[in-house]
C-alpha positions in Angstrom: 7.9 235.8 106.0 7.5 234.7 102.3 4.1 235.1 100.9 2.5 233.3 97.9 -0.9 234.9 98.1 -1.2 236.5 94.7 -3.3 233.7 93.1 -5.7 233.2 96.1 -6.3 236.9 96.5 -7.0 237.2 92.8 -9.4 234.3 93.0 -11.1 235.8 96.0 -11.5 239.1 94.2 -12.9 237.5 91.1 -15.4 235.5 93.2 -16.4 238.6 95.2 -16.9 240.7 92.0 -18.9 237.9 90.3 -21.0 237.4 93.4 -21.8 241.1 93.6 -22.6 241.2 89.8 -25.0 238.2 89.8 -26.1 238.4 93.4 -24.8 234.9 94.3 -24.4 234.3 98.0 -22.5 231.1 97.4 -19.8 232.8 95.4 -19.5 235.5 98.0 -19.2 232.8 100.7 -16.4 231.2 98.7 -14.5 234.5 98.5 -14.9 235.0 102.2 -13.6 231.5 102.9 -10.5 232.1 100.8 -9.8 235.3 102.8 -10.3 233.5 106.1 -8.1 230.7 104.9 -5.3 233.1 104.2 -5.7 234.8 107.6 -5.7 231.4 109.5 -2.7 230.3 107.5 -0.7 233.5 108.4 -1.7 233.2 112.1 -0.7 229.6 112.3 2.6 230.1 110.7 3.5 233.1 112.9 2.3 231.2 116.0 4.3 228.0 115.3 7.4 230.0 114.3 7.3 232.1 117.5 6.9 229.1 119.8 9.3 226.8 117.9 12.1 225.2 120.0 14.7 223.0 118.5 17.2 220.8 120.4 20.1 218.8 118.9 22.1 216.1 120.6 25.0 213.9 119.4 25.3 210.3 120.5 29.1 210.9 120.7 30.8 214.3 120.9 34.3 212.9 120.3 35.1 210.4 117.5 38.1 209.1 115.7 38.2 209.7 111.9 36.0 207.3 110.0 33.9 206.4 113.0 30.1 207.0 112.9 27.6 208.7 115.2 24.0 209.9 115.2 22.5 213.3 115.4 19.1 213.6 116.9 17.0 216.7 116.4 13.8 217.4 118.4 11.3 220.1 117.2 8.4 221.4 119.3 5.9 224.2 118.9 2.7 225.2 120.7 0.4 226.1 117.8 -2.9 224.2 117.8 -3.7 225.3 114.3 -2.6 223.0 111.3 0.8 223.7 109.8 2.9 221.8 107.3 5.7 219.5 108.6 8.6 221.5 109.8 11.7 221.5 107.5 15.2 221.4 108.9 18.4 222.8 107.3 21.0 220.5 108.7 24.6 221.6 108.5 26.4 218.4 108.0 30.1 217.4 108.3 32.5 218.6 105.6 32.5 216.2 102.7 28.7 216.1 102.7 26.4 218.9 101.5 23.9 220.7 103.7 20.6 219.1 103.4 16.9 220.0 103.9 15.0 217.5 105.9 11.2 217.6 106.1 9.7 216.0 109.2 6.9 213.5 108.6 4.5 214.6 111.3 2.3 217.7 111.5 1.9 217.5 115.3 3.5 220.0 117.7 6.4 217.7 118.5 8.6 215.6 116.2 12.1 214.3 116.0 14.6 213.1 113.5 17.7 210.9 113.8 20.5 211.1 111.2 23.6 209.0 110.9 26.9 210.7 110.4 30.4 209.5 109.4 33.5 211.4 110.6 35.2 211.9 107.3 37.8 214.5 108.3 39.8 215.5 111.4 38.7 218.7 113.1 36.4 220.5 115.5 33.0 221.2 113.9 29.9 222.9 115.0 27.0 221.1 113.4 23.3 220.6 113.8 20.1 222.5 112.6 21.1 225.8 111.1 17.5 227.0 110.5 13.9 225.7 110.4 11.2 226.3 107.8 7.6 226.6 109.0 4.8 226.9 106.5 1.0 226.3 106.3 -0.4 223.2 104.6 -1.1 225.1 101.4 2.2 226.9 101.1 0.8 230.4 101.2 3.2 231.6 104.0 6.7 230.4 104.8 8.9 231.5 107.7 12.6 230.5 108.0 13.9 230.9 111.5 17.6 230.7 112.4 18.3 228.3 115.3 21.9 228.9 116.4 21.1 227.2 119.7 20.3 223.9 117.9 24.0 223.0 117.3 26.5 220.7 118.9 30.3 220.6 118.8 31.8 217.4 117.4 35.5 216.7 117.8 37.0 214.3 115.3 40.4 213.0 116.4 43.2 211.8 114.0 43.9 208.2 113.7 47.4 206.7 114.2 49.3 204.3 112.1 52.6 202.5 112.5 55.8 204.5 111.9 59.4 203.4 112.3 61.2 204.4 115.5 63.4 207.4 115.2 67.1 206.9 114.6 69.5 209.2 116.5 72.6 210.5 115.0 75.7 208.5 116.1 77.3 211.6 117.7 74.5 212.5 120.0 73.7 211.1 123.4 71.4 208.2 122.7 69.8 205.9 125.3 72.8 203.6 125.6 75.2 206.4 126.4 72.8 207.9 128.8 73.1 204.9 131.1 76.9 205.4 131.2 76.5 209.1 131.8 74.5 208.3 135.0 77.7 206.7 136.4 79.7 210.0 136.1 80.9 211.1 139.5 82.0 214.6 138.5 78.6 216.3 139.1 77.4 215.5 142.7 74.0 216.9 143.5 73.1 215.5 146.9 73.8 212.7 149.3 71.7 209.8 150.6 72.0 206.8 152.8 74.2 204.0 151.4 72.3 201.1 149.9 73.4 197.6 149.1 74.7 197.5 145.6 76.0 201.1 145.5 79.5 201.6 144.1 82.2 202.4 146.7 83.3 205.2 144.3 80.2 207.1 145.2 80.6 207.0 148.9 81.2 210.4 150.5 83.9 209.3 152.9 84.5 212.6 154.7 80.9 213.3 155.4 80.3 209.6 156.3 83.1 209.8 158.9 81.7 213.0 160.3 78.1 211.6 160.6 79.3 208.1 161.4 77.1 206.5 158.7 77.8 205.6 155.1 76.5 208.3 152.7 76.4 208.0 149.0 76.6 210.8 146.5 73.6 211.4 144.3 74.3 212.8 140.8 72.2 214.9 138.5 71.2 212.7 135.6 71.8 214.4 132.2 68.7 215.2 130.2 67.5 212.6 127.8 67.8 213.3 124.1 64.9 215.4 122.9 62.8 214.8 119.8 61.6 217.9 118.0 58.5 217.4 115.7 57.8 220.3 113.3 54.4 220.2 111.7 53.7 222.4 108.7 50.5 224.2 109.9 50.2 226.3 106.7 47.1 225.5 104.6 47.8 222.7 102.0 47.6 223.4 98.3 44.1 224.0 97.1 42.4 221.1 95.3 40.1 218.2 95.7 42.6 216.5 98.1 43.1 219.5 100.3 41.1 218.1 103.2 42.6 214.7 103.1 46.1 216.1 102.9 45.3 218.1 106.1 44.1 214.8 107.7 47.3 213.0 106.7 49.5 215.8 108.2 47.7 215.6 111.5 47.6 211.8 111.6 51.4 211.6 110.8 52.1 213.9 113.7 49.8 211.8 116.0 51.6 208.6 114.9 55.0 210.0 115.7 53.7 211.2 119.1 52.3 207.7 119.8 55.6 205.9 118.9 57.7 208.3 121.0 55.4 207.9 124.0 56.6 204.3 124.2 60.3 205.4 124.1 62.3 207.0 126.9 62.8 210.4 125.2 61.4 213.9 125.5 59.3 215.3 122.7 58.2 218.8 121.7 55.6 219.4 119.0 54.9 223.1 118.6 51.6 224.0 116.8 50.8 227.4 115.2 47.5 228.9 114.1 44.5 230.2 116.0 45.1 227.8 118.8 48.9 227.9 119.3 50.3 225.4 121.8 53.1 223.0 122.3 52.6 219.3 122.8 54.8 217.2 125.1 54.7 213.6 126.2 53.6 214.7 129.6 50.2 215.6 128.2 49.5 212.0 127.1 48.2 210.8 123.8 44.5 211.5 124.4 45.0 215.2 125.1 47.6 215.5 122.3 45.0 214.1 119.8 42.5 216.7 120.9 45.0 219.5 120.5 45.9 218.2 117.0 42.2 218.2 116.1 42.1 221.9 116.8 44.7 222.8 114.2 42.9 224.9 111.6 45.7 225.4 109.1 45.1 229.2 109.3 48.8 230.0 108.9 49.6 231.4 105.5 53.4 231.2 105.5 56.5 231.1 107.7 57.2 227.3 108.0 60.7 227.9 106.5 61.4 230.4 109.3 60.3 227.9 111.9 62.9 225.4 110.4 65.6 228.1 110.6 64.8 228.8 114.2 64.9 225.1 115.0 68.3 224.8 113.4 69.6 227.5 115.7 68.4 225.7 118.8 69.5 222.1 118.4 71.8 221.6 121.3 69.4 219.3 123.2 67.8 217.8 120.1 68.7 214.2 119.4 66.4 213.8 116.4 64.0 216.1 114.4 60.9 215.1 112.5 59.5 217.5 109.8 56.0 216.9 108.5 54.9 218.9 105.4 52.9 218.6 102.2 55.2 220.9 100.2 58.9 220.7 99.2 60.4 223.9 97.8 63.8 225.5 97.6 62.9 227.7 100.6 62.5 224.6 102.8 65.5 222.8 101.4 68.3 225.0 102.9 66.8 225.1 106.4 66.4 221.3 106.4 70.0 220.8 105.3 71.2 223.3 108.0 69.2 221.5 110.6 70.8 218.2 109.7 74.3 219.7 109.7 73.9 220.9 113.2 74.0 217.3 114.4 70.5 215.7 115.0 69.1 213.0 112.8 66.3 214.4 110.5 63.4 212.5 109.1 61.1 214.2 106.6 57.6 213.1 106.0 56.2 214.3 102.7 52.4 214.1 102.6 51.4 213.9 98.9 49.1 212.1 96.5 51.9 212.1 94.0 55.2 211.0 95.6 56.9 210.6 92.2 56.6 214.3 91.2 59.5 215.0 88.8 60.1 218.5 90.3 60.7 216.9 93.8 63.1 214.2 92.8 66.3 216.5 92.6 65.4 218.1 95.9 64.8 214.7 97.6 68.1 213.4 96.2 69.9 216.4 97.6 68.3 215.9 101.1 69.3 212.2 101.0 72.9 213.0 100.2 73.3 214.9 103.4 71.7 212.1 105.5 68.1 213.2 105.8 65.6 210.3 105.8 62.7 211.1 103.4 59.4 209.2 103.8 56.2 209.7 101.8 52.7 209.5 103.2 49.7 208.9 101.0 46.6 210.9 102.3 43.4 209.0 102.7 41.1 209.5 99.8 39.6 206.6 98.0 37.0 205.8 100.6 35.7 209.4 101.3 33.0 211.1 99.3 33.6 214.4 97.3 33.6 217.5 99.5 33.9 221.2 99.3 37.4 222.3 100.6 36.2 225.8 101.4 33.4 224.4 103.6 35.9 222.1 105.3 38.3 224.8 106.4 35.4 227.3 107.1 33.8 224.8 109.5 37.1 224.1 111.3 
């Protein structure tokens, strides 16, 4: 409890000393009133703080970036004595500073509704961090932590249109897969003959033995797989750090959404504090939730992930690499990945796609057949923010 009672105590002492010196009952009564006022103020603040309950609720717990919602905070206490309006320290979304809100009413129950805009992708715990209770004169102030008055808000990445992936001419694309299904060299099982079945597929010996036409069933070869490698290391520090992270996640989400419409398998491994691997079987809604959990806590190692991917490309028809950095350490693994056979598309997320130090590296990648695309992070329509707070809240 913070106390500001020096001046009133000094005034009460002066009044009491003066009253005793001149024999004034009125001055003595005034001194006693000041002492009683301090006692009542201390009791009221303690009472209100000990019985204080705070509840927070979000109108929507899951949003897509740049959507809006409302946070409603309800405060109650059971102190009948007068206290000042309760103050709320609201931990807002990254991009907006924490704010102190003073409720208007002095009664035992009050509420506040605040509008929020989902500025950045992530999973954030937000709400009332603490409450301030004080008496009407400001003599005593108590700040009480309220960890229970928070709610979890998940902000999903948005998707945008990206071009369909191009498979390398040598790999098994969708057209050759249809022909491969007609290969009779790998029988798997038999079934009853149906109208339209090729006579080449009829199992004549078994059909004669069972006296019914039976057709061979063949194991269909696996469809070409798309490997998406997202750089989960923290982007370069700066004022665009959070928006670059958003663009990385939204690019991965967009590639996932496009491939969901195609007849191809997809793998998107994620690293960090919530490691997982996304596949098309999850569906886009669940994939967006998993992408929102990426906290970019990895400090290094994306080049090693590229090297490992280059060693395991037998079933990969195309590879997509999404990163915000381009260095010599990434160049050789990318070239090695392309020379193993699959088509490679590189998405460079940057606010400055014309960087002079990147141009020779991009030209070298393009010479070996790697498709290089630049993605501009969202920025112009978002307010200033603290990058440290952004990644700390994630």
